[in-house]
VODREN-764284 format. One line per 8 residues: their letters; for each residue x, y, z of N, C-alpha, C. Coordinates in steps of 0.001 Angstrom, whole numbers, plus 500000, padded with zeros to 6 digits. Layout:
N
a = X:Y:Z:X:Y:Z:X:Y:Z; ...
This chain:
136
mpdqirei = 479802:494406:495029:480876:495088:494626:481919:495574:495275; 481504:495185:496767:482797:495527:497638:483702:494298:497345; 482815:493165:497151:483667:491978:496923:484796:492205:495633; 484515:493032:494800:485134:493314:493377:486513:494133:493862; 486183:494914:494823:487530:495630:495277:488161:494943:496523; 487453:494024:497024:488480:492847:497938:489453:491967:496945; 488865:492120:495784:489619:490945:495093:490471:491634:494291; 490243:493053:494011:491561:493982:493568:492620:493980:494465
ackwaeai = 492353:494103:495843:493317:494304:496566:493992:492976:496622; 493302:491812:496669:494295:490729:496773:495193:490454:495563; 494659:490792:494546:495484:490984:493370:496862:491542:493734; 496384:492972:494439:497609:493712:494826:498852:493008:495767; 498008:492299:496619:499083:491542:497292:499773:490491:496747; 499409:489756:495726:499567:488797:495059:500904:489306:493880; 500535:490617:493336:501623:491224:492767:502777:491521:493509; 502621:492229:495001:503576:492352:495822:504569:490952:495935
esrfpenv = 503788:489844:496080:504338:488674:496281:505053:488054:495045; 504790:488404:493950:505522:488223:492775:507072:488702:492810; 507250:489890:493092:508089:490583:493358:508852:491206:492214; 507794:491350:491198:507698:491860:489818:506949:493380:489892; 507876:494551:489686:507183:495814:489814:506418:496041:488780; 506610:495530:487539:505379:495566:486479:504130:495199:486834; 504022:494109:487591:502794:493418:488249:502314:494265:489050; 502813:494896:489916:502157:495887:490629:501644:497117:489988
lklyhpdg = 502466:498112:489330:502116:499099:488481:500997:499109:487797; 500910:497788:486924:499375:497790:486063:498040:497859:486786; 498240:497709:488425:497276:498037:488970:496790:499690:489314; 497895:500487:489055:497947:501852:489323:497541:502641:488136; 496758:503837:488414:496304:504346:487335:497515:505482:487032; 497659:505708:485832:498889:506510:485303:498935:507963:486046; 497898:508497:486627:497850:509541:487192:497996:509407:488925; 498341:508138:489097:498343:507724:490506:499312:508244:491341
slwgtlsp = 499050:508179:492504:500190:508722:493712:500351:507946:494725; 501258:507673:495399:501873:506757:496155:502423:507380:497504; 502282:506976:498752:503115:507505:499701:503303:506125:500537; 504660:505354:500102:504738:503989:500288:505344:504184:501619; 505234:502788:502197:505401:502366:503748:506535:502479:504169; 507691:502537:503355:509259:502815:503951:509600:504086:503399; 509007:505117:502732:509722:506043:502003:508908:507451:502733; 509751:508491:502775:508974:509780:503041:508898:510785:502057
vlrqghqa = 508733:510072:500932:508538:510737:499577:507447:510359:498953; 506490:511214:498424:505290:511402:497415:505533:511175:496628; 505202:509659:495793:505758:509510:494227:503977:509603:493501; 504542:510224:492246:503045:510877:491650:503409:510127:490077; 502656:509220:489608:502666:508994:488276:503265:507583:488133; 503190:506862:487066:503657:505652:486893:505275:505201:487035; 506059:506350:486740:507792:505949:486604:507988:506321:488321; 507613:507397:488916:508243:507375:490452:507298:505980:491222
ifeyfvkf = 505944:505500:491029:505658:504670:491572:506339:503384:491105; 506758:503116:489927:507677:502030:489607:509116:501653:490456; 509700:502951:490395:510751:503210:491137:510849:502926:492689; 509598:503253:493160:509433:502779:494849:509350:501075:494704; 508507:500645:493957:508698:499015:493801:509600:498330:493487; 510656:498932:492910:511662:498402:492399:512503:498112:493524; 512824:498957:494534:513442:498750:495548:512654:498180:496885; 511308:498247:496911:510679:497953:497985:510302:495911:497674
lqwedlkc = 510220:495661:496548:510012:494240:496177:511545:493381:496115; 512349:494013:496474:513852:493353:496643:513447:492396:497950; 512884:492630:498845:513007:491916:500213:512766:490234:499914; 513717:489600:500322:513377:488156:500356:512289:487345:500837; 511622:486598:500405:510440:486005:500631:509062:487077:501360; 509102:488000:500317:507986:489040:500671:506717:488717:500563; 505766:489043:501551:504485:488489:501732:503701:489723:502180; 502279:489694:501850:501431:490941:502390:499981:490196:502847
eftdgtir = 499640:490414:503819:498398:490063:504378:497679:491140:505001; 496351:491118:504253:495518:492388:504789:494968:491483:506186; 494730:492619:507312:494399:491995:508514:492882:492487:508589; 492719:493756:508102:491271:494092:508158:490987:495294:507376; 489588:495711:507287:489880:496825:506005:488158:497383:506008; 487790:498539:505471:486474:498759:505348:486457:499426:503884; 485681:499320:503035:485355:499315:501621:484051:500178:501653; 483992:501572:501168:482923:502514:500434:483038:502952:499222
irddyaff = 481785:502528:498390:482007:503034:497276:480778:504028:496775; 481536:504996:496149:480874:506052:495671:480803:506372:493984; 479879:506003:493371:479899:506332:492101:481340:505716:491143; 481916:506317:490702:483149:505484:489897:484651:505573:491014; 484303:505911:492500:485571:506158:493073:485193:504736:494123; 485934:504000:494651:486067:502969:495887:487146:503347:496878; 486657:503335:498057:487542:503727:499282:487981:502308:500052; 489042:501793:500388:489528:500660:501019:490611:501256:502211
sgsyvftw = 490447:501292:503373:491246:501666:504437:491301:500523:505578; 492506:500180:505776:492780:499243:506792:493951:498962:507490; 494529:497680:507631:495638:497420:508123:496189:496114:507228; 497230:495942:507168:497954:494997:506476:499384:494547:507143; 499712:493190:506910:500973:493109:507360:502158:492597:506193; 503464:493182:506352:504294:492957:505348:505241:491860:506179; 505822:490797:505605:506904:489709:506103:507871:489581:504960; 509005:489689:505511:510250:489194:504703:511467:488876:505560
kvsgrtvr = 512376:488498:504597:513546:487674:505851:514765:488654:505211; 515591:488560:506318:516661:489158:506653:517613:488471:507218; 518703:487919:506535:519662:486790:507204:518956:485945:507694; 518024:485125:507146:517090:484127:507335:516314:484437:508582; 516087:485597:509015:515380:485986:510038:514091:486768:509517; 512895:486234:509741:511300:486690:509336:511338:488197:510318; 510954:489318:509150:510724:490631:509874:509309:490794:509792; 508496:491384:510462:507288:491460:510566:506928:492954:510531
vparfsfv = 506343:493442:509436:506036:495015:509778:504569:495269:509453; 503833:495672:510537:502573:496021:510380:502382:497423:509872; 501185:497489:509363:501203:498863:508660:499808:499116:508466; 499550:500446:508501:497991:500802:507885:497999:501135:506521; 496769:501216:505737:496647:502073:504440:495332:502739:504106; 495253:503204:503000:494083:503555:502427:494428:503680:500844; 493501:502867:499899:493639:503008:498779:492611:503596:498097; 492541:504767:497106:491239:505104:496671:491640:504566:495071
ykkedgnw = 490291:503962:494979:490186:503364:492887:489553:504297:492396; 489790:504365:491147:488972:504924:490350:488520:504163:488900; 487336:503876:489033:486758:502972:487810:487146:503800:486114; 487552:503438:485284:487822:503668:484233:487649:502954:482865; 486750:502743:481937:486715:501781:480795:486375:500457:481704; 485528:500280:482897:485229:499276:483415:486246:498561:484495; 487326:499195:484378:488530:498413:485282:488734:499579:486535; 488930:499069:487650:489238:499685:489058:490848:499719:489012
liiehhss = 491257:501274:489131:492531:501437:489019:492978:502161:490468; 494398:501894:491095:494541:502720:492117:494825:504114:491991; 494187:505309:492301:494690:506390:492111:495480:507388:493136; 495011:506636:494238:495897:507118:495397:496114:505878:496311; 497297:506002:496953:497694:504773:497795:498429:505485:498956; 497805:505119:500241:498572:505746:501465:498939:504394:502246; 500147:504436:502676:500625:503297:503594:501745:503960:504448; 501440:503511:505935:502535:503978:506912:502452:502946:508204
lfpelpfr = 504032:502797:508425:503740:502169:509614:503002:502690:511113; 502726:501682:511884:501666:502341:512722:502897:502860:513945; 502351:504170:514670:503375:504766:515788:503829:503657:516593; 504754:503882:517364:505422:503262:518362:504411:503320:519518; 504107:502004:520442:503463:502332:521514:504004:502074:522842; 503902:502961:523715:503039:504257:523835:503945:504983:523011; 503299:505965:522121:503262:507061:521185:504013:507941:522250; 505045:508631:522151:505583:509527:522750:505359:510780:522244
irkymkke = 503985:511767:522299:503889:512780:521743:504580:514228:522520; 505044:514138:523653:505640:514787:524482:506933:515642:523167; 507584:514782:522914:508870:515232:522037:508490:516126:521014; 506761:515979:520331:506689:516715:519343:506192:518161:519705; 505611:518124:521031:505078:519540:521562:506314:520673:521954; 505686:521980:521616:506809:522850:521821:506354:523473:523343; 507245:523707:524211:507003:524253:525358:506745:525889:525282; 505655:526233:525996:505655:527665:526078:506151:528468:527100
């Protein structure tokens, strides 16, 4: 069964690389939610998720490569967390964007659909935590 989840993740990467938001959207549950890699907004439901991908998929020569991940399956839910790298071109130069992700899949009518997706950039290294701490 983990192979089935990996296969679905590969379909997601292929849908990203197709640059057609419809291809990505069909992998999400109608009640799904998305914290997009490049957005501070939580997107809930197909329309909001679609709007994120319309903008995100505009990057030239967009690619997505999963670099690692762990899969756990519990009844009708599967959890896939790890890291991936997006690349695209801007003015002929390749931009490389490493990020971490968590996908939660829900199985309905024999199909695994993404019901929760969180993606975020890795923090800067070294991470400067002091700017977030309050002085007493």
